[in-house]
C-alpha positions in Angstrom: 4.1 12.3 16.4 0.7 11.9 18.2 -0.6 9.9 15.3 2.2 7.4 15.6 1.6 7.1 19.3 -2.1 6.5 18.7 -1.2 3.8 16.1 1.2 2.2 18.6 -1.7 1.9 21.1 -3.9 0.0 18.7 -4.5 -3.7 19.1 -2.9 -6.0 16.5 -6.0 -6.4 14.5 -6.8 -2.7 14.3 -3.2 -2.0 13.4 -3.2 -4.6 10.6 -6.4 -3.0 9.2 -4.9 0.5 9.4 -1.7 -0.7 7.7 -3.8 -2.4 5.0 -5.8 0.7 4.4 -2.6 2.8 4.0 -1.1 0.4 1.5 -4.3 0.3 -0.5 -4.3 4.1 -0.6 -0.7 4.2 -1.7 -1.4 1.6 -4.4 -4.3 3.6 -5.8 -2.1 6.8 -6.0 0.7 4.8 -7.7 -1.7 3.3 -10.2 -3.1 6.8 -10.9 0.4 8.2 -11.5 1.3 5.2 -13.7 -1.8 5.7 -15.9 -1.1 9.5 -16.1 2.5 8.8 -17.1 1.4 6.5 -19.9 -1.0 9.2 -21.1 1.6 11.9 -20.9 4.1 9.7 -22.8 6.7 9.9 -20.0 10.1 8.3 -20.4 10.1 4.5 -20.3 12.3 4.4 -17.2 9.7 6.4 -15.3 6.9 4.1 -16.4 9.0 1.0 -15.5 9.7 2.5 -12.0 6.0 3.1 -11.4 5.1 -0.4 -12.6 7.6 -1.8 -10.2 6.2 0.3 -7.4 2.6 -0.9 -8.2 3.8 -4.5 -8.2 5.7 -4.1 -4.9 2.7 -2.5 -3.2 0.4 -5.3 -4.5 2.7 -7.8 -2.9 2.7 -5.8 0.4 -1.1 -5.7 0.3 -1.2 -9.4 -0.1 1.0 -9.9 2.8 -1.0 -7.4 4.9 -4.2 -9.2 4.1 -2.7 -12.5 5.2 -1.5 -10.9 8.4 -4.9 -9.4 9.0 -6.5 -12.8 8.3 -4.1 -14.5 10.8 -4.8 -11.8 13.4 -8.6 -12.2 13.0 -8.4 -16.0 13.3 -5.6 -16.0 15.9 
C-alpha cells in the first residue's frame, strides 16, 4: 500500500520510467519462462500462451517508451 502511495506521488516522467522498468522486468521473466518451456517440451498451448504474453508486453513497452519520450519532451 505504501509503495502505491509513493508511486502516486511521482511526477509523470518518473512514473513513466518506473512503469517502463516494471514492464521490462516482466518481459524478461516471460521470455525466460518461454525459453524454459521450449527446452522442457511443454504443451504447445502453453508455449503459444507465453509467446502471446511476450508479444503483448513488447507492445506495452513500446507504448510506454513513447509515453516517456512524450513526457520528457512535453
